[in-house]
C-alpha positions as CSV (number, residue, x, y, z in Angstrom):
1,X,-31.3,64.5,4.7
2,X,-34.7,63.8,6.6
3,X,-34.9,62.6,9.8
4,X,-36.1,58.7,8.7
5,X,-33.1,58.5,6.8
6,X,-30.3,59.9,9.5
7,X,-32.3,57.3,11.8
8,X,-31.9,54.5,9.4
9,X,-27.8,55.4,8.6
10,X,-27.3,55.7,12.5
11,X,-28.6,52.6,13.0
12,X,-26.5,50.9,10.6
13,X,-23.4,52.3,11.4
14,X,-24.4,51.3,15.0
15,X,-25.4,47.6,14.3
16,X,-21.7,47.6,11.7
17,X,-19.5,49.1,15.0
18,X,-21.2,46.8,16.9
19,X,-20.3,43.7,15.4
20,X,-16.4,45.2,13.8
21,X,-15.8,46.7,17.6
22,X,-16.2,42.5,18.6
23,X,-12.7,41.4,17.2
24,X,-11.6,38.4,15.7
25,X,-9.3,36.0,18.4
26,X,-7.4,36.0,15.3
27,X,-6.9,37.6,11.7
28,X,-4.9,36.5,8.4
29,X,-5.9,37.8,5.4
30,X,-2.3,37.2,3.8
31,X,-2.3,41.4,2.3
32,X,1.1,41.7,2.9
33,X,4.0,38.5,2.7
34,X,4.1,35.6,4.4
35,X,7.6,35.1,5.9
36,X,8.2,36.1,9.0
37,X,5.4,35.7,10.3
38,X,4.3,31.7,9.1
39,X,6.9,29.0,9.1
40,X,7.5,27.1,6.4
41,X,8.5,23.3,7.9
42,X,12.2,22.5,7.4
43,X,11.4,18.8,7.4
44,X,13.0,17.0,4.1
45,X,9.3,15.6,3.2
46,X,8.1,19.1,2.6
47,X,9.6,20.1,-0.7
48,X,6.5,22.3,-1.7
49,X,7.1,25.9,-2.4
50,X,4.3,28.3,-0.8
51,X,4.1,31.8,-2.6
52,X,2.3,34.9,-1.5
53,X,0.1,35.9,-5.1
54,X,-3.1,37.0,-6.3
55,X,-6.0,35.1,-6.5
56,X,-6.7,35.0,-10.2
57,X,-8.8,37.9,-11.5
58,X,-8.3,39.8,-8.5
59,X,-6.3,42.1,-6.7
60,X,-6.7,40.1,-3.6
61,X,-3.5,38.4,-2.1
62,X,-3.3,34.6,-0.6
63,X,-0.9,32.3,0.5
64,X,-0.6,29.8,-2.8
65,X,0.5,25.9,-3.3
66,X,2.6,26.4,-6.2
67,X,4.1,23.3,-7.4
68,X,2.1,20.1,-8.2
69,X,2.7,16.6,-6.7
70,X,4.2,17.8,-3.5
71,X,3.8,17.5,0.8
72,X,3.1,21.2,1.6
73,X,3.9,22.2,5.6
74,X,3.1,26.1,7.2
75,X,2.7,27.2,10.5
76,X,1.4,30.3,12.5
77,X,2.2,30.4,16.4
78,X,-0.2,32.3,17.7
79,X,0.5,35.3,20.4
80,X,-1.9,33.9,22.9
81,X,-3.6,30.3,23.1
82,X,-7.8,30.5,22.1
83,X,-9.4,28.7,24.8
84,X,-11.9,26.4,23.0
85,X,-13.9,25.3,26.5
86,X,-15.9,28.5,26.9
87,X,-18.7,30.2,24.5
88,X,-19.0,30.2,20.9
89,X,-15.8,29.5,18.8
90,X,-16.2,30.1,14.9
91,X,-13.1,28.6,13.1
92,X,-13.3,30.0,9.5
93,X,-10.7,30.1,6.3
94,X,-11.2,31.0,2.5
95,X,-10.1,28.2,-0.2
96,X,-9.7,28.3,-4.2
97,X,-8.6,25.5,-5.8
98,X,-8.2,27.4,-9.2
99,X,-7.0,24.2,-10.9
100,X,-9.7,22.3,-9.4
101,X,-8.7,19.5,-7.3
102,X,-8.0,15.5,-8.0
103,X,-6.2,14.3,-5.5
104,X,-4.9,16.4,-2.1
105,X,-5.9,18.2,0.7
106,X,-7.4,21.7,1.3
107,X,-7.6,21.9,5.1
108,X,-6.3,23.5,8.5
109,X,-4.8,21.8,11.4
110,X,-5.5,24.0,14.6
111,X,-2.9,23.1,16.4
112,X,-2.6,22.1,20.6
113,X,0.3,23.0,23.0
114,X,3.5,21.1,21.7
115,X,5.7,19.5,23.4
116,X,9.1,20.7,25.4
117,X,11.4,21.6,22.5
118,X,9.0,21.8,19.5
119,X,9.4,25.0,16.7
120,X,7.8,25.7,14.3
121,X,10.7,24.4,11.6
122,X,9.8,21.0,12.8
123,X,5.7,21.2,12.0
124,X,4.8,18.2,10.3
125,X,1.9,15.7,10.3
126,X,3.0,14.3,13.6
127,X,2.7,17.4,15.2
128,X,-0.5,16.8,17.7
129,X,-3.6,19.3,17.0
130,X,-6.8,20.0,18.5
131,X,-9.0,20.3,15.1
132,X,-8.5,19.2,11.8
133,X,-11.0,21.0,9.3
134,X,-11.5,21.6,5.9
135,X,-11.4,19.7,2.3
136,X,-9.8,17.0,1.3
137,X,-10.4,14.7,-2.0
138,X,-8.6,11.8,-3.4
139,X,-10.0,8.9,-4.9
140,X,-12.9,7.5,-2.5
141,X,-12.4,10.4,-0.4
142,X,-14.5,13.9,-1.1
143,X,-15.4,15.5,2.2
144,X,-15.0,18.5,4.5
145,X,-12.9,17.0,7.0
146,X,-14.0,17.7,11.1
147,X,-11.5,15.8,13.1
148,X,-11.2,16.5,17.0
149,X,-8.4,15.0,18.7
150,X,-9.8,14.8,22.5
151,X,-8.3,13.7,25.5
152,X,-9.5,10.3,27.1
153,X,-9.5,12.2,31.3
154,X,-9.4,8.2,32.6
155,X,-6.3,6.8,29.8
156,X,-4.7,10.3,29.2
157,X,-4.5,9.2,25.6
158,X,-5.9,11.4,23.2
159,X,-8.0,9.7,20.3
160,X,-9.1,10.9,16.7
161,X,-13.2,11.9,16.6
162,X,-14.0,11.4,13.0
163,X,-17.5,13.6,11.6
164,X,-19.2,10.9,9.9
165,X,-21.1,11.9,6.9
166,X,-19.7,15.6,6.3
167,X,-20.7,17.2,3.3
168,X,-18.5,17.0,0.1
169,X,-16.3,19.3,-1.5
170,X,-17.4,22.0,-3.9
171,X,-16.5,20.9,-7.5
172,X,-16.1,24.2,-8.9
173,X,-12.9,26.3,-9.2
174,X,-14.4,29.1,-7.4
175,X,-13.7,30.5,-4.3
176,X,-15.2,29.7,-1.2
177,X,-15.6,29.6,2.8
178,X,-15.3,27.3,5.1
179,X,-16.8,27.6,8.4
180,X,-17.0,25.6,12.1
181,X,-19.4,26.9,14.5
182,X,-18.4,25.6,18.0
183,X,-21.2,26.1,20.5
184,X,-20.9,26.3,24.4
185,X,-24.0,23.4,24.0
186,X,-21.7,20.5,22.6
187,X,-23.5,21.8,19.0
188,X,-21.6,21.7,16.1
189,X,-22.4,23.3,12.7
190,X,-20.6,23.6,9.2
191,X,-20.8,26.1,6.8
192,X,-19.4,26.3,3.3
193,X,-20.6,29.8,1.7
194,X,-22.7,30.5,5.1
195,X,-25.0,27.7,4.0
196,X,-25.3,25.1,6.4
197,X,-24.1,21.6,5.4
198,X,-24.2,19.8,9.2
199,X,-25.6,20.4,12.2
200,X,-25.1,17.4,15.1
201,X,-23.4,17.3,18.7
202,X,-20.1,16.1,20.1
203,X,-22.2,13.6,22.0
204,X,-23.9,12.2,18.9
205,X,-22.6,8.6,18.9
206,X,-24.1,8.5,15.4
207,X,-22.2,11.3,13.8
208,X,-18.8,10.7,15.4
209,X,-16.9,8.2,15.1
210,X,-15.5,6.4,17.4
211,X,-18.3,8.3,19.5
212,X,-16.9,10.7,22.0
213,X,-17.9,9.3,25.4
214,X,-16.8,5.5,25.5
215,X,-19.7,2.9,26.1
216,X,-20.2,2.1,29.6
217,X,-19.8,-1.5,29.3
218,X,-18.1,-3.6,26.9
219,X,-17.8,-7.3,26.2
220,X,-15.4,-9.2,28.5
221,X,-12.1,-9.9,26.3
222,X,-11.3,-12.9,28.8
223,X,-15.1,-14.4,28.7
224,X,-15.1,-18.0,26.5
225,X,-18.1,-19.7,25.0
226,X,-18.4,-23.2,27.5
227,X,-17.7,-26.6,25.2
228,X,-21.1,-27.6,25.7
229,X,-22.6,-24.1,24.1
230,X,-25.4,-25.7,21.3
231,X,-25.5,-22.2,19.0
232,X,-28.0,-24.6,16.7
233,X,-31.4,-23.5,16.5
234,X,-32.4,-26.5,14.3
235,X,-30.8,-30.1,14.1
236,X,-31.4,-33.2,12.1
237,X,-34.5,-35.3,13.4
238,X,-32.8,-38.1,15.1
239,X,-35.9,-40.3,14.8
240,X,-36.3,-39.6,11.4
241,X,-35.7,-43.0,8.7
242,X,-35.3,-42.7,5.0
243,X,-38.5,-43.9,3.0
244,X,-38.1,-47.6,1.8
245,X,-38.7,-46.3,-1.5
246,X,-36.3,-43.8,-1.8
247,X,-33.6,-43.9,-4.2
248,X,-31.1,-41.7,-4.1
249,X,-28.9,-43.3,-7.4
250,X,-32.1,-42.4,-9.4
251,X,-30.8,-39.9,-12.4
252,X,-32.3,-36.5,-12.5
253,X,-32.6,-36.8,-16.0
254,X,-33.4,-39.8,-18.7
255,X,-33.8,-40.2,-21.9
256,X,-37.8,-39.4,-23.4
257,X,-38.6,-42.8,-24.9
258,X,-41.7,-40.9,-26.4
259,X,-39.1,-38.5,-28.2
260,X,-39.2,-39.1,-32.1
261,X,-36.8,-38.7,-35.1
262,X,-38.2,-34.9,-36.9
263,X,-38.5,-36.1,-40.4
264,X,-35.9,-34.8,-42.8
265,X,-33.0,-35.5,-40.4
266,X,-30.0,-36.4,-42.6
267,X,-28.2,-39.0,-40.6
268,X,-25.6,-39.1,-42.9
269,X,-24.8,-35.5,-42.8
270,X,-21.7,-34.0,-40.8
271,X,-22.4,-31.0,-39.2
272,X,-19.2,-29.2,-40.4
273,X,-17.1,-30.3,-43.6
274,X,-14.2,-28.9,-45.3
275,X,-14.3,-25.7,-46.3
276,X,-14.0,-26.7,-50.2
277,X,-12.2,-22.8,-50.8
278,X,-9.2,-23.8,-48.7
279,X,-6.2,-24.1,-50.2
280,X,-3.1,-25.4,-48.7
281,X,-0.2,-22.3,-48.5
282,X,2.6,-22.8,-50.9
283,X,5.4,-22.6,-47.4
284,X,3.3,-25.4,-46.0
285,X,6.2,-28.1,-44.9
286,X,4.1,-31.4,-43.7
287,X,7.6,-32.2,-42.8
288,X,7.6,-29.2,-40.1
289,X,3.9,-28.4,-40.0
290,X,2.2,-31.6,-40.3
291,X,-0.3,-33.1,-42.7
292,X,-2.3,-30.1,-43.5
293,X,-6.1,-30.2,-43.2
294,X,-8.5,-27.8,-44.7
295,X,-10.6,-25.5,-42.1
296,X,-14.2,-26.5,-41.3
297,X,-17.1,-24.8,-41.8
298,X,-20.5,-25.2,-41.2
299,X,-22.1,-28.0,-43.4
300,X,-24.5,-26.0,-45.6
301,X,-27.1,-29.3,-46.4
302,X,-27.7,-28.7,-42.6
303,X,-29.2,-25.4,-42.6
304,X,-32.2,-26.3,-44.5
305,X,-32.8,-29.6,-42.7
306,X,-34.0,-30.1,-38.8
307,X,-30.5,-31.5,-38.0
308,X,-27.5,-33.4,-39.0
309,X,-25.2,-36.4,-37.9
310,X,-26.5,-39.1,-35.1
311,X,-30.0,-38.6,-33.7
312,X,-30.6,-39.1,-30.4
313,X,-33.4,-39.2,-28.2
314,X,-33.7,-36.0,-25.9
315,X,-33.3,-36.2,-22.2
316,X,-36.2,-34.8,-19.7
317,X,-36.6,-34.8,-15.9
318,X,-36.3,-38.1,-14.0
319,X,-39.9,-38.6,-12.3
320,X,-38.2,-40.9,-9.9
321,X,-35.6,-38.4,-8.8
322,X,-35.1,-37.3,-5.3
323,X,-31.8,-36.6,-5.2
324,X,-29.7,-37.5,-1.9
325,X,-32.0,-38.1,1.0
326,X,-31.6,-36.0,4.4
327,X,-33.6,-35.7,7.7
328,X,-35.8,-33.5,8.2
329,X,-34.7,-30.5,10.7
330,X,-36.1,-29.8,14.1
331,X,-35.7,-27.8,16.8
332,X,-32.8,-28.0,18.8
333,X,-33.9,-29.1,22.4
334,X,-30.3,-27.8,23.4
335,X,-30.4,-24.1,21.6
336,X,-29.2,-21.9,23.7
337,X,-29.2,-19.1,21.7
338,X,-26.0,-17.5,19.5
339,X,-22.9,-16.7,22.5
340,X,-21.9,-13.6,23.7
341,X,-19.5,-12.3,25.9
342,X,-20.5,-11.2,29.2
343,X,-20.5,-7.4,29.2
344,X,-18.2,-5.5,32.0
345,X,-17.5,-2.1,32.9
346,X,-15.5,-0.4,30.3
347,X,-11.6,0.6,31.7
348,X,-11.9,3.7,28.9
349,X,-15.5,4.9,30.1
350,X,-16.0,8.4,31.7
351,X,-18.7,10.9,31.9
352,X,-18.6,14.6,30.6
353,X,-20.8,17.5,30.5
354,X,-19.0,19.4,27.6
355,X,-16.2,18.6,25.3
356,X,-12.9,19.1,27.4
357,X,-11.4,21.1,24.3
358,X,-7.3,21.6,24.0
359,X,-6.3,25.2,23.3
360,X,-5.3,26.4,20.1
361,X,-1.8,27.6,20.1
362,X,-1.0,27.7,16.3
363,X,-2.5,27.0,13.3
364,X,-0.7,25.2,10.7
365,X,-1.0,24.1,6.9
366,X,0.1,20.3,6.2
367,X,-1.2,18.6,2.9
368,X,0.0,16.4,0.2
369,X,-1.6,17.1,-2.9
370,X,-0.9,15.8,-6.7
371,X,-2.7,19.3,-7.6
372,X,-1.5,23.7,-7.9
373,X,-2.8,26.8,-7.6
374,X,-4.8,26.1,-4.5
375,X,-5.0,29.7,-2.5
376,X,-5.4,29.9,1.3
377,X,-7.3,33.2,2.5
378,X,-8.5,35.0,5.6
379,X,-7.8,32.5,7.3
380,X,-10.2,34.0,11.1
381,X,-11.4,32.4,14.4
382,X,-14.0,34.4,16.4
383,X,-16.2,34.6,19.0
384,X,-19.3,36.0,17.3
385,X,-21.1,34.6,14.4
386,X,-21.8,37.9,13.6
387,X,-18.7,38.8,13.0
388,X,-18.1,35.7,10.7
389,X,-20.6,36.5,8.9
390,X,-19.1,40.2,8.3
391,X,-16.1,38.8,7.3
392,X,-17.3,36.8,4.5
393,X,-19.7,39.5,3.3
394,X,-16.8,41.6,3.1
395,X,-14.0,39.6,2.3
396,X,-15.2,36.2,0.3
397,X,-18.9,37.0,-1.3
398,X,-17.6,40.0,-3.7
399,X,-14.8,37.7,-5.1
400,X,-17.4,34.7,-5.2
401,X,-19.8,37.3,-6.8
402,X,-16.8,38.1,-9.7
403,X,-15.7,34.5,-10.5
404,X,-19.6,33.4,-10.8
405,X,-20.8,36.1,-13.2
406,X,-17.1,35.4,-15.1
407,X,-18.0,31.8,-14.9
408,X,-21.3,32.2,-16.2
409,X,-20.2,34.0,-19.2
410,X,-17.9,31.7,-19.9
411,X,-20.2,28.8,-19.9
412,X,-22.5,31.1,-22.3
413,X,-20.1,31.2,-24.5
414,X,-19.5,27.7,-24.2
415,X,-22.9,26.4,-24.2
416,X,-22.2,24.7,-27.1
417,X,-19.3,22.7,-25.7
418,X,-20.1,22.7,-22.0
419,X,-23.0,22.4,-19.3
420,X,-26.1,24.6,-20.4
421,X,-27.0,27.3,-17.1
422,X,-30.0,24.4,-16.5
423,X,-27.5,21.6,-16.6
424,X,-25.3,23.6,-14.0
425,X,-28.4,23.5,-12.0
426,X,-29.1,20.2,-11.9
427,X,-25.4,18.9,-11.4
428,X,-25.8,21.5,-8.3
429,X,-28.5,19.5,-7.0
430,X,-27.3,16.3,-7.7
431,X,-24.1,17.2,-5.6
432,X,-26.7,17.8,-2.6
433,X,-28.3,14.6,-3.2
434,X,-24.9,13.0,-3.1
435,X,-24.9,14.5,0.6
436,X,-28.0,12.7,2.0
437,X,-27.0,10.5,4.6
438,X,-29.1,7.4,4.4
439,X,-27.0,7.5,0.8
440,X,-23.6,7.5,2.0
441,X,-22.3,4.2,0.7
442,X,-23.4,4.8,-2.2
443,X,-22.1,8.5,-2.1
444,X,-18.5,7.3,-3.8
445,X,-20.2,5.9,-7.1
446,X,-22.7,8.8,-7.5
447,X,-20.0,12.0,-6.8
448,X,-18.1,9.6,-9.7
449,X,-20.9,9.5,-12.1
450,X,-22.3,12.6,-11.6
451,X,-18.3,14.1,-12.5
452,X,-18.2,12.3,-15.3
453,X,-21.3,13.4,-16.6
454,X,-19.9,17.0,-16.2
455,X,-17.7,16.1,-18.3
456,X,-20.4,14.6,-21.4
457,X,-22.9,17.3,-20.8
458,X,-25.2,15.5,-23.3
459,X,-25.3,12.7,-20.4
460,X,-27.2,14.5,-18.4
461,X,-30.9,13.1,-18.8
462,X,-29.2,9.3,-18.2
463,X,-27.4,10.4,-15.3
464,X,-30.6,11.7,-13.5
465,X,-32.1,8.2,-14.2
466,X,-29.0,6.4,-13.1
467,X,-28.9,8.3,-10.0
468,X,-32.9,8.2,-9.3
469,X,-32.3,4.2,-9.5
470,X,-29.5,4.2,-7.4
471,X,-32.1,6.2,-4.7
472,X,-35.2,4.5,-5.5
473,X,-32.8,0.8,-4.9
474,X,-31.9,2.2,-1.8
475,X,-35.6,3.3,0.0
476,X,-36.6,-0.1,-1.7
477,X,-34.0,-1.7,0.6
478,X,-34.5,0.5,3.3
479,X,-38.0,-0.4,3.6
480,X,-38.5,-4.3,2.4
481,X,-35.0,-5.2,3.8
482,X,-32.4,-7.6,2.4
483,X,-34.3,-11.3,2.1
484,X,-32.4,-13.6,0.7
485,X,-34.8,-15.5,-1.3
486,X,-35.5,-19.0,-0.9
487,X,-33.4,-21.7,-3.4
488,X,-36.8,-23.4,-5.4
489,X,-37.2,-26.9,-4.3
490,X,-38.3,-30.4,-6.5
491,X,-41.2,-30.8,-6.3
492,X,-40.5,-34.8,-5.8
493,X,-38.7,-33.4,-2.9
494,X,-40.9,-31.5,-1.2
495,X,-43.6,-34.6,-1.0
496,X,-41.1,-36.3,0.6
497,X,-38.3,-34.9,2.1
498,X,-38.8,-31.5,4.4
499,X,-36.5,-29.8,6.0
500,X,-33.7,-27.0,5.0
501,X,-30.8,-29.3,5.1
502,X,-32.7,-31.4,2.5
503,X,-33.5,-28.2,0.3
504,X,-30.0,-27.3,0.5
505,X,-28.7,-30.7,-0.7
506,X,-31.5,-31.4,-2.9
507,X,-30.2,-28.1,-4.9
508,X,-26.4,-28.8,-4.7
509,X,-27.3,-32.3,-5.9
510,X,-29.5,-31.1,-8.6
511,X,-27.0,-28.2,-9.9
512,X,-24.0,-30.6,-9.9
513,X,-25.4,-33.2,-12.1
514,X,-27.2,-30.8,-14.2
515,X,-23.7,-29.2,-15.1
516,X,-22.3,-32.8,-15.3
517,X,-25.9,-33.2,-18.1
518,X,-24.8,-29.8,-20.0
519,X,-21.1,-30.7,-20.3
520,X,-22.3,-33.9,-21.7
521,X,-25.0,-32.9,-23.9
522,X,-22.4,-29.8,-25.1
523,X,-21.3,-30.1,-28.7
524,X,-17.4,-31.4,-29.0
525,X,-14.5,-29.3,-29.4
526,X,-13.7,-29.3,-33.1
527,X,-10.5,-30.8,-33.6
528,X,-7.8,-28.2,-33.9
529,X,-6.4,-27.6,-37.7
530,X,-4.3,-25.2,-39.4
531,X,-6.0,-22.8,-41.0
532,X,-4.9,-20.9,-43.8
């Protein structure tokens, strides 16, 4: 080996030594059976059976959710509490949804110190935690949770703060590694498979609900609106008088006197006639069933004529119609604006330089799921990002590459029935599009469409168009707002009656009278008959 090769080898060895010299704060590989180290909850609700099982297609073991439609709870108490307040802390673990995930959770709870008398066998959903992190999917929920339980130093109460706009859960059945990096400057980063999906700050009110620090002031709950407070910006003009020629009783429509009956109109022919081919059923009993009448059919003579039956002049709009008169609106001289309670100091407000994380004393998995086959593996807590990265490279990456190649082979063999390589890339991009924050309100709908499309790959182009329409609609509304369209006003009303009140009343009056007109002009329902 030459000098250059020797130097390179020493450099690599030195780097690896530095990485591995920084021991993780906690690591669970599940290479050995978990019994005795991880304690299964004995609460009666948690009937799911945990198993020490190999990952499908690998010799690597993990902690398996083995039954469908069960609640599961298991916990591992740490030898020493892990302090989150100082320095960088990385929370990382692997999950493989071997049978998919339609409805269930696959997250971890990092427990804070429990009350006196608590035991691992009593672990349940009420056991307080410091952080909850990981996948959760059911119905409208499809997210990688990050929830912080933070203590308000003034009230002493713990408040749950949820990360808004979290990334979505990968939709395949491959192994995935989830990483949360907590930095000393209050930065939070969420990684999936080593790729950053979310970056924020714990003090960002835009990214946590509710915000970590409460607002400095709040509306006074005891403040009441004065009785003489006038919130009407416009009022009817008290000096306005209805014009003398304003006829409120004039109908909206009148007969068109200029209309002429079309030539060839068959006045004496009914629109319907008895079906000449209909016969009275043999079992018809006039005493029990009543007098039999043949069912009606359209009169064939009317098909070639302009019309049948009594001719009536059509209705037209009444030029004298003005509707109900309303005084025009004017600025309200007593208008004071929309009343709001006065702001007072928030008793829950506090100032903080950085989050006051509670230490981690145990790691628990407490989930309810409709799917089995969820495999947890390589749970890691570290203080060095390089350590977390090295574990991903050593424990997750090789498995993932094998699974991905196997998936590619299966896709290739079933390309005629399944998704092509191009289509898979398209769907991967679409899932990333669904994670864009400004599409949050449409995220559920978009993901639902994508999942349906994966089952019907021939619809890929149509799905792309549908999602593109949603995105363009959101952008258009963002740029131009959502202005309420103004109701059209009749020309006769515009010249004689101004004001918002008139427009609204006229519109409603026209609509009502038009409905009455439609009802009057609609064809009469046929008389009920017993049909053969």
